[in-house]
N, C-alpha and C positions, 0 to 999 in steps of 0.2 A: 666727915665732910670737910673738904678743903674750903678755905675762905680767902677771898681777895678783898681789896679795899676800895671804897668809893673815894670821891675827890677829897673828902675831909677825914679820911683815915678810918671810917667805920667799916666793920667787917660785913661783907656780902657773900653769901654762899655761892660757890662756883656754879652750882646748879640752881636755877630758878624755876618756879612752878608757873607754867603758862596756863591761864584759866579760860582759854577760848574753847577747849575741846572736852568739857565735862560731858559725861554720858547723859543722853536725854531720851525720853520716850514720848512719842507724839508731840514733839516740840517742847516738852517740859523737862527741865534738868532733874535728874535723880539726885536730890540733895543728900540723901543718906549715904549713897555710894560715894559721892564727891567728898563728903565729910570723912569717911574712912581713909580715902586717898590723901586728902590734905593733912589729916592728923598724922598719918604715917610719914608723910614728907616732913612735917614739923619734928617728929621724933627722930628722924634721920638727920636733922640739922638744916633743912632748907629754911631760909629766913626771908626770901624774896618771892612775892606773889604778884603776878602781872595780869591785869584785866583791862577792860576798856568800856567806855560808854556804850559802844555799838555791839558788844558781844551779848547776844540775847540772854538775859537772866544771870549773867556771870557776876556782875558787881553785887547784886542782891545775894546770890548764893555764897560768894566769898565772905561778905560782911556778916551774914547770918552764922556761918560756920565759925568764924573767928570770935563772934560774940558768944555763941553757945559754949565755947570751950575756954573762954576768958583768956585768949592769947593775942588779942589785938595789939597790945603794946610790946609783945615779944617778937613781932615779925614786921616786915616792911611791905606796905601796899604800894604797888605801882599801877596807876591808871592814867587815862588819856583824855585830853580835850578834843572833841570832834570838830577840829578847826574848819573842816570843809562844810560844816553845817551852820557856820556863824557868819552873819552879814552885818551885825551891829554889836558894839561893845557891851551893850546891856545883856546880850546873850551869854557873855562870859560867866557872870555870876550865876545866871539861871542854870546853866549846865553843871557848873562846878558844885553848886549847892545841892543839886539833885544827886550828883555822884556821892557827896558826903552822906546824904540821907540813905542812899542805897547801901553804902558800905558800912553804915552804922558807926561812923567815926567823925572826929572833929578836925582831922588833918590827913593829908596824903604825903607819904614819905618820898615818893618819886613820881613826879607828874610830868607827862609828856604832851607835846603838840603832836597829835596823831596823824601819821601817814603823810608826811611832807614828801613831795616828789620834785619840787621846783623851788628855787630861791625866791621866786616871785610870790609864792604862797606865804612865805615868812615875811616878805615885804608888806603884803596885804594885812597880815596880823599886826605888824608894827603900826600901820595906819589906823588900826582899831584901838591902839593904845595898849597892846599886849605887854610891852616892857614895863609900863607903869603898873599895870594890873599884877604882873608877876612880883614886882618889887613890894607891892602892898601885901600880897598873900604870904610872901616869905617873911616880911617883917612881923606879921601877926601870927606866924607859926602854922598857918593852914597848909602851906606847901613847904616842905623841907629841902627838896632838890628839884631842879627844873631841867627838863631835857626834851628831846624830840625823837620820834621814830621815823624811819626814812626808807623810801623805795624808789629813788631816782638814780641818776648816774653819779659817778665819782666826783666829777668837777662840781656839780651842784651841791653835793654833800659837803665838800670842803668849804665852799663859799658860805653855806649856812653855819657850819662849825666855827668858822673864823669870825663870824659877824656878831657874836654875842658871847657872854661869859656863861656858857652852859656848864651844868654840873655833871651831865652824862648824856649819852645818845644811844639809840637802839637801832641796829641795822640787821638786814637779812644777810647772812654770811655762812657759807659752808664750803666744802672743798670744790663744789661745782661753780659757786659764785665768787671764787677768789678774785676774779678780774672783772666782775660785773657788779651792778648796783654800787654801793659805797666801796666794796672790795678791799683788798689788802692795803692798797694805797690810802684809802680813807681811814682804815683802822690804824695804820702807822702814823698818819697825821694827827689823829686824835690822841695817840700815845705821846707824840711830841708835845702836844698842848696840855697834857695832863688830864684829859677828859676820859673817864671810864666808859667802856663800851659794853652794852648788853646785847647779846645775840639772839635773834629770832630766826625761825625756820632753819635750825641747825641740820636737819635731815630733810629739808624741803617738804615739810608736812608729811613725812614718812615715805616720800618717794625714793629717797636714797636707801630705803630698806625694801619696800614692797614692789617698786617698779624698776629695779635693776635688771639689766640684761641677764639672761640665763648664764652666760659665760662668766660674767662678773660674780654672780652668786656662787658658782663653782670655785672660782679663784679664792673667794673669801672662805669658803668651806674647807679648802685644802691648805690654807695658810697655816704655818706652824704656830702662830699666835693664838689661834682658835678664838679670835674676837668675832662677835656678831657684826653684821653690816652697821647696825646702830652704834656699836662701840667704836668702830673705826671712825665714823663721822664725828662722834663726840670727842674722842681722843685727839683728833686732828685740831679741834678747837681749843681744848684744854691745854694743848701743847704750846699755845701762843700766849705770851705774857701780857699782850695788849688786850686780851679778852678778860673782862671782869666777871661776867655772869652769862651762862648759857641757859636760855629758856627751853623747857620741854613741856609740851602739852600732854601730860600724863593722864591716862584714864583707866588705869588698873593698878592694883597693889603690886603686881609683879613688875610692872614697868617702873613704878616709883622705886622699889627696892633695887632693881638692876641699875637704873640710872644713878641712884645715890652711891651705889658701889663704885661705879666708874668715876664719878666726881670725887670720891674719897681717895682714889688711887692715882688719877691722872694729874700731873703737874707740868708746868713748862719744861720741855725737854724730854717728855716721856716717850716720844717717838724717835727712833734712830734713823740713820740714812736709809737703811734697808726698808723700814716701815714707810718712809716718805716715798720711796721709789715704788713700793707696792700700791700706795694710794694713787700715784700718778698712772700706774698701769690700769687701775680700776677706772680712772677718769678717761683714759684712752679708749677703753672698751665701751664706755657710755657714749663717748663722742663719735664712735664708729657709726652710730645711728643718726648722726646729724646730717642736715642737708647742705650746709656750707662749712668749710673748714676754717672758720674764723677763730682766731685765738684771743681776740680782744686786745691785741697789742696797741691799737689806735694809731698806727702809722698812716692810715688812710685819712686821719682827721688833722685839721678841721676841714670839713666839706665846705666848698665855696658857697653852697646854698643852705648850710646849717643842718643838713640831714644827719641824724645820729646813726651812722652806718653800723658800728659794732652793736649798739643797742637793738637795732632792727634784726640783725642776724642772730643775736642771742635769743630773742623771742621766737624767731622762725625755727631755729634749731630745737627749742624747747617743745614746739608743737609735735616733734617727732621722737624726742627722747622721753617726753612725759605724756602730754595730751594736747590736742588742739586748743582746748579751753585754757590750759595753763599757759601756753605760748601767747595766746591773744591777751590774756589777762596781764602777763608780764609786759607785753608791748604797751598796753594801755597805761600801766603804772609808771614804767620807766621812760617811755618815749612820748606817747600820744597825748598824755594829760599834762604835759608841761606847757606853760603859757606860750612860750616861743617855739613850740614844736613845729618842725618842718617835715612834710610828708614826702614820700618817694616821688609823687607826681610832680614835685618841683625840681627834680633832678634835670640838669641841662646836658647830661651825657658828656661832660668835658673830659672825663677819663683821668683826671689828676689823681684820684684815689687809687686807681689801679697801678699807676707808676710807682707807688710807694708800698704796695702790699707785698710783704715777704712771702706770702703763701700763693701769690700769683692768681688770686681769685678773680674771676670775671665779675667784678663788683656791680657794674651797671646792669648786667643781665640778671644777676642774682637778686638785686634790690627789687626789680620789677616782679620777679617770681615771689619774693617774700611778701611784698606789699599786697599782691593778689590773695595770698593765703591768709595774711594777718588781718586784712580789712575788707572782708566781704560786705556787701551793702548793709545788712543789719548792724554790723559792728561800726561802720562809718557813721551811721545815724546815731547809734548809742554814744559814740565818742563825742560827736558834736553836741549832743544834749548835755552830757556830763561836763564838757568844757565850758559851755554857757553857764552852767550852775556854779562851777568852781571859780570862775573868773568874773562873776557878776560884781557890780560896784558895791562898795561898802557904805554903810550909813554912819555918819560921823556924829554919834551921840556922845554925851559927856560921860567920861569914864567914872564908874562908881568905885 
């Protein structure tokens, strides 16, 4: 196993165990199977295990397995505060203490603000006294490192990153998301600030393996490297020195062993120019199924009405390269659930965006098309309900 370092020089396995996808039967996690997989990962050198309050049964399963095998203090637990469920600072301790109980531990090694998509969510947490709360937890040793997981756009990510002395951050990043969400620009800014980055969705939940176009699968099969689709995706990440740890939601012993092998071999610089060109050819084949030829260059921005044009097109394309659900979910996360979100219906048809588009995309026409696909009536209603919940007023209780 290769190891990289956290902000304070502690070794972190290049491959981390994502505990969201344990095998379950009738809604109940198969803990014996999960134990075999986690213990194999431990033997292979994985020392970073990622879970969250809202992953059903995950924290309890992880805590039980670590306690059974007496390895709690030999590994790092990462879990997350469900910040979207909090409207009073007294809830902070309630959720955190419940997580400690579930995990059967007295401290969390890496604690994250879960699923930030907008800098205003972070501002809301600051109103609740989160900075003072974190300071207290770090001083008494209950939290060792503080970070956040992120699903918004690049600009918002960098604003949050620069606003606080973070120990680490977690982003969705893979060869298809190089220029979306936090993206390479966000990764490089974190590297400049000395903030380690943990990667989630390295294979887009397996879609860069199971949902590749047939031609892309053939290209991979015929490549002289003989890497699997998963190995190409993982090596693309391990090749980058700004990546500290790559999470994989492993749920078989074969997957654990194979991913650990890759993580043991792949180091920054492991891909040559020919390899990088091959990955770009795979991306080109995937993008051939897109509806809009947007490259995410952002020359069309800023929109005079504040519409996130690249974010909208990225989600629209995902509806056709992956699934309608995935595209709409991406749109909700990265665009619609920002407090200052502006929807396509606010477009004034000025055409300024089209003057700057290197791809000569008829942006005004395509935005209307995308909005119709991304926001059918049930989704409009759902987005409005979730926005009202997320951006409700906070209660100013005394911080404990």
